[in-house]
Backbone bond lengths (Angstrom), bond angles and torsions (degrees), N, CA, C in turn:
res aa  C-N    CA-C-N  psi(-1)  N-CA   C-N-CA  omega(-1)  CA-C   N-CA-C  phi
1 M - - - 1.386 - - 1.437 114.20 -
2 D 1.303 119.57 111.92 1.452 125.27 177.11 1.484 111.41 -78.07
3 K 1.242 120.63 123.44 1.471 121.89 -177.41 1.585 107.56 -116.12
4 Y 1.322 109.91 143.91 1.483 118.54 179.31 1.502 113.22 -135.41
5 I 1.314 116.84 146.96 1.437 122.23 173.28 1.566 108.01 -118.76
6 L 1.261 117.48 169.53 1.388 123.38 176.30 1.533 109.01 -103.01
7 V 1.350 116.53 126.12 1.440 126.55 173.69 1.456 106.68 -118.39
8 D 1.338 119.69 119.42 1.459 122.68 -175.21 1.513 110.38 47.84
9 G 1.314 118.01 41.40 1.420 118.37 177.92 1.481 118.76 78.24
10 E 1.320 117.69 -0.40 1.463 123.64 -178.89 1.500 112.72 -111.66
11 P 1.348 120.60 134.47 1.425 121.77 -178.70 1.548 110.43 -66.33
12 V 1.339 116.98 136.26 1.416 124.57 179.43 1.514 109.28 -132.43
13 Y 1.278 119.26 128.43 1.445 124.69 178.40 1.538 110.12 -59.58
14 E 1.364 115.95 129.37 1.466 119.04 -175.82 1.625 105.33 -122.52
15 P 1.319 118.71 104.53 1.507 119.58 -177.24 1.487 114.06 -73.26
16 E 1.378 116.87 -26.78 1.452 118.11 -176.24 1.456 116.47 -87.82
17 L 1.378 120.51 115.33 1.392 124.84 -175.29 1.525 116.78 -52.04
18 L 1.349 113.70 -46.12 1.451 118.64 179.14 1.459 115.42 -67.12
19 T 1.310 118.02 -37.36 1.431 121.02 175.54 1.582 111.02 -63.90
20 W 1.375 115.63 -47.40 1.390 118.36 174.07 1.568 113.69 -59.59
21 A 1.310 119.58 -41.82 1.411 121.55 -178.04 1.513 112.06 -66.60
22 R 1.350 117.57 -36.38 1.487 120.04 175.54 1.499 111.12 -66.05
23 W 1.309 115.82 -44.07 1.452 121.44 177.19 1.564 113.09 -59.07
24 F 1.448 112.68 -50.08 1.473 118.98 179.61 1.529 110.29 -57.71
25 E 1.325 116.57 -42.80 1.520 119.77 -174.52 1.536 113.37 -64.76
26 T 1.351 115.26 -26.03 1.419 117.56 -175.79 1.558 115.65 -112.73
27 S 1.317 116.98 12.66 1.417 120.91 -172.18 1.581 116.92 -119.68
28 A 1.370 111.73 23.78 1.512 116.48 -175.65 1.471 113.53 -53.53
29 K 1.346 120.20 -45.34 1.484 119.41 179.56 1.512 113.71 -69.11
30 E 1.317 114.12 -31.13 1.493 118.78 -174.32 1.632 106.86 -72.94
31 R 1.292 112.97 -33.08 1.534 115.73 -178.05 1.530 115.31 -77.88
32 I 1.334 117.31 -6.62 1.467 119.25 169.98 1.444 114.59 -79.88
33 V 1.295 118.24 118.10 1.497 123.68 -174.94 1.546 106.55 -87.93
34 A 1.331 118.26 -44.98 1.457 123.95 -179.28 1.451 110.57 -163.49
35 Q 1.339 115.35 147.39 1.516 119.63 175.74 1.530 106.53 -145.49
36 D 1.325 116.32 130.42 1.468 119.13 172.68 1.460 107.99 -134.08
37 T 1.372 115.79 143.77 1.483 122.72 176.21 1.516 104.86 -110.85
38 I 1.298 114.07 131.81 1.467 125.42 175.09 1.431 106.12 -125.17
39 G 1.344 115.83 106.00 1.552 121.33 -172.78 1.555 108.28 58.99
40 D 1.338 109.84 -122.43 1.563 113.31 178.45 1.565 110.15 -99.08
41 T 1.285 118.01 18.08 1.509 121.72 -174.67 1.541 103.55 -108.27
42 L 1.355 110.37 134.82 1.548 118.13 172.07 1.516 110.08 -111.31
43 V 1.285 112.53 131.55 1.505 120.68 172.47 1.532 103.19 -110.78
44 S 1.440 112.76 125.23 1.454 117.67 -171.78 1.551 105.88 -132.95
45 T 1.321 115.73 131.82 1.479 118.25 172.04 1.549 108.17 -124.90
46 V 1.277 118.32 126.51 1.422 123.88 -172.65 1.618 110.91 -132.55
47 F 1.331 112.19 156.76 1.422 120.76 172.35 1.614 105.53 -85.65
48 L 1.358 115.37 124.93 1.458 118.09 -176.43 1.515 116.71 -81.20
49 G 1.256 117.64 -28.42 1.494 121.54 178.49 1.558 114.40 83.85
50 I 1.297 114.11 -13.99 1.517 121.01 178.32 1.537 107.02 -127.60
51 N 1.388 114.05 141.14 1.401 118.38 175.33 1.519 112.32 -73.26
52 H 1.359 113.23 121.53 1.443 117.47 -177.46 1.570 110.20 -104.71
53 S 1.340 117.59 15.19 1.410 119.12 174.24 1.538 113.13 -72.75
54 L 1.269 123.12 135.76 1.439 126.28 175.75 1.482 115.81 -94.32
55 I 1.369 114.44 0.56 1.489 119.20 -177.33 1.526 111.12 -109.56
56 T 1.363 115.24 121.22 1.511 121.20 -178.33 1.501 105.79 -63.96
57 G 1.365 112.95 132.21 1.549 118.11 178.95 1.418 111.46 87.05
58 A 1.273 127.76 -14.40 1.435 127.17 -177.17 1.575 109.99 -75.43
59 P 1.276 121.01 158.73 1.480 117.84 175.46 1.541 108.21 -60.17
60 P 1.311 118.11 149.45 1.458 124.77 177.30 1.522 109.27 -65.93
61 I 1.404 112.88 139.31 1.414 120.58 171.47 1.481 105.32 -93.41
62 L 1.313 120.62 112.87 1.472 124.67 -175.24 1.486 113.59 -122.85
63 Y 1.306 123.45 -7.63 1.426 120.19 -178.51 1.550 109.25 -129.36
64 E 1.335 112.60 149.61 1.539 119.85 -177.28 1.524 109.62 -135.23
65 T 1.226 115.04 135.95 1.438 125.92 173.35 1.523 109.25 -108.69
66 M 1.296 121.06 131.97 1.429 120.50 174.79 1.527 112.62 -140.86
67 I 1.323 117.80 152.36 1.434 122.73 172.51 1.539 109.88 -108.90
68 F 1.290 115.54 128.59 1.481 122.28 177.22 1.523 111.19 -112.70
69 G 1.292 117.72 113.36 1.411 121.69 -178.16 1.532 116.19 97.78
70 G 1.254 118.11 167.11 1.460 121.73 -179.92 1.564 116.23 70.47
71 P 1.230 117.37 -172.91 1.486 120.39 -178.61 1.548 119.02 -63.90
72 H 1.299 111.64 -17.44 1.509 116.37 -178.68 1.494 108.55 -112.39
73 D 1.362 119.20 25.97 1.433 122.49 178.55 1.538 113.56 -49.96
74 Q 1.256 117.05 135.53 1.557 124.60 -179.24 1.507 110.87 75.21
75 Y 1.319 122.59 4.20 1.530 121.52 171.58 1.510 106.74 -56.90
76 Q 1.344 113.12 135.39 1.511 118.44 -174.46 1.517 108.90 -146.51
77 K 1.302 112.83 135.71 1.502 120.36 172.29 1.488 107.57 -140.93
78 R 1.336 112.02 143.24 1.584 119.47 -179.93 1.494 108.36 -116.59
79 S 1.323 113.59 155.84 1.512 117.91 174.76 1.525 109.01 -147.57
80 S 1.368 113.41 170.39 1.412 124.52 -177.51 1.489 114.21 -89.74
81 T 1.370 114.28 -27.74 1.503 119.04 -173.55 1.512 112.24 -122.35
82 R 1.312 118.43 161.95 1.441 122.47 175.74 1.478 109.91 -66.14
83 A 1.396 117.18 -40.43 1.433 119.75 179.32 1.552 112.12 -62.97
84 G 1.337 117.28 -40.68 1.419 121.19 175.06 1.541 114.91 -61.75
85 A 1.413 109.97 -38.80 1.486 117.47 178.64 1.521 110.23 -65.19
86 L 1.288 117.37 -39.62 1.471 118.79 177.89 1.465 113.08 -62.76
87 D 1.410 115.84 -44.65 1.413 119.49 176.71 1.545 112.93 -57.76
88 R 1.288 114.60 -42.67 1.465 119.68 179.43 1.517 110.53 -68.81
89 H 1.323 117.46 -34.68 1.461 119.91 174.32 1.519 111.25 -63.16
90 N 1.324 118.33 -46.97 1.436 122.65 178.70 1.526 111.63 -59.11
91 H 1.321 118.11 -39.15 1.458 121.71 178.20 1.518 111.32 -66.64
92 A 1.346 117.18 -39.52 1.418 125.19 179.38 1.554 109.46 -64.41
93 V 1.343 116.01 -41.63 1.490 119.20 174.72 1.441 113.41 -60.21
94 A 1.299 115.61 -42.26 1.513 121.40 178.01 1.477 110.42 -63.45
95 L 1.340 117.19 -39.75 1.551 120.13 178.12 1.580 109.28 -66.61
96 A 1.292 116.63 -40.22 1.469 122.17 178.43 1.508 113.07 -60.76
97 K 1.310 113.35 -40.50 1.525 120.69 -179.23 1.502 109.42 -73.08
98 G 1.317 117.66 -19.34 1.511 120.42 177.46 1.424 112.05 76.98
């Protein structure tokens, strides 16, 4: 399990489980990349802290965008970079707005 923390907003590999766990436990606000509410629908993009890539040697998948509520409930996209995450977030907001 590859673990990452944010240092000055940038993902950094963290080999020590306890160091990562302490950071993760205290960084809830820092891990939120963007959140928008459209009516009763929430679009949320967060830093995951764990690499979700299933392909050895591929860039780590560290960010996730999800829609909660509305016709696109449970829509989900993941990305490797903060910039990619923000692009996916903006796309999800557009979907939620219809």
